[in-house]
C-alpha positions as CSV (number, residue, x, y, z in Angstrom):
1,M,17.4,-53.9,32.9
2,S,16.5,-56.9,34.8
3,E,15.6,-57.1,38.5
4,K,18.9,-59.1,39.0
5,D,20.9,-56.3,37.3
6,L,19.3,-53.7,39.5
7,E,20.1,-55.7,42.6
8,L,23.8,-55.7,41.6
9,I,23.9,-51.9,41.5
10,K,21.6,-50.8,44.3
11,D,24.5,-49.6,46.5
12,V,26.0,-47.5,43.7
13,D,26.0,-43.7,44.5
14,M,24.0,-41.8,41.9
15,T,24.3,-38.1,41.1
16,V,20.9,-36.5,41.6
17,S,19.9,-32.8,41.2
18,V,16.9,-30.6,41.8
19,E,16.3,-27.9,39.2
20,L,14.5,-24.9,40.5
21,G,14.1,-23.2,37.2
22,R,15.8,-21.7,34.1
23,T,16.2,-18.4,32.4
24,K,18.1,-16.9,29.5
25,K,20.6,-14.1,29.9
26,L,22.7,-12.2,27.4
27,F,26.4,-12.8,27.7
28,K,27.0,-9.2,28.8
29,E,24.5,-9.8,31.7
30,I,26.4,-12.8,32.8
31,L,29.7,-10.9,32.7
32,D,28.2,-8.1,34.8
33,M,27.0,-10.4,37.6
34,K,28.3,-9.7,41.0
35,P,27.3,-10.6,44.6
36,G,23.8,-9.4,45.2
37,T,22.7,-9.9,41.6
38,V,19.2,-11.3,41.4
39,I,18.4,-13.8,38.7
40,E,14.7,-14.4,38.0
41,L,13.8,-17.9,37.0
42,D,10.9,-19.2,34.8
43,T,9.4,-21.1,37.8
44,S,6.6,-19.5,39.9
45,T,5.8,-20.1,43.5
46,G,3.9,-23.4,43.8
47,D,5.2,-24.8,40.5
48,R,6.5,-28.4,40.6
49,I,10.3,-28.7,40.8
50,D,12.2,-31.2,38.6
51,F,14.2,-34.1,40.2
52,L,16.9,-35.5,37.9
53,V,19.0,-38.7,38.1
54,N,22.1,-38.4,36.0
55,K,20.5,-35.4,34.1
56,K,17.4,-37.4,33.2
57,L,14.0,-36.2,34.6
58,V,12.4,-38.9,36.7
59,A,10.1,-37.0,39.1
60,R,8.6,-33.6,40.1
61,G,7.9,-32.3,43.5
62,E,7.4,-29.5,46.0
63,V,10.2,-27.7,47.8
64,M,10.1,-28.0,51.6
65,V,12.4,-26.9,54.4
66,I,13.3,-29.5,57.1
67,D,15.5,-28.6,60.0
68,G,16.8,-25.5,58.0
69,K,17.7,-27.5,54.9
70,Y,15.9,-27.7,51.6
71,A,14.1,-30.9,50.7
72,L,11.9,-32.1,47.9
73,R,8.6,-33.9,48.4
74,V,8.0,-36.1,45.4
75,T,4.5,-35.6,44.0
76,D,4.8,-37.2,40.5
77,I,7.0,-39.9,39.0
78,V,7.4,-38.9,35.3
79,G,10.3,-41.1,34.2
80,S,12.0,-44.4,34.9
81,I,14.8,-44.4,37.5
82,P,16.1,-47.8,36.2
83,E,16.1,-46.4,32.7
84,A,18.1,-43.3,33.8
85,V,20.6,-45.7,35.4
86,K,20.8,-47.9,32.3
87,Q,21.3,-44.9,30.1
88,A,24.1,-43.5,32.3
89,L,25.8,-46.9,32.3
90,S,25.5,-47.3,28.6
91,E,26.9,-43.8,28.0
92,G,29.8,-44.5,30.3
93,R,28.8,-41.5,32.4
94,K,30.4,-41.4,35.9
95,I,27.9,-42.4,38.5
96,G,28.4,-40.9,41.9
97,A,30.5,-38.1,43.2
């Protein structure tokens, strides 16, 4: 994707997500969930958290709290944001909310 192409789409909303961790559960455990159920994740305190653009990993960082809201301080860039955009466009995936 050229710099000119990127310039054309800089104001497009992108779907971004932060993944705290994963786990596996039996189907019966999922069916038994109710308010108050605790689900342990594979991520430990201090682990880097994944930052995804259109479901593609592009960075990792540390969880922070700013004014009572969660935030992510980026510590490592591990993927190409322009490539994540290009892939989303080529797949016809909806960009934005």
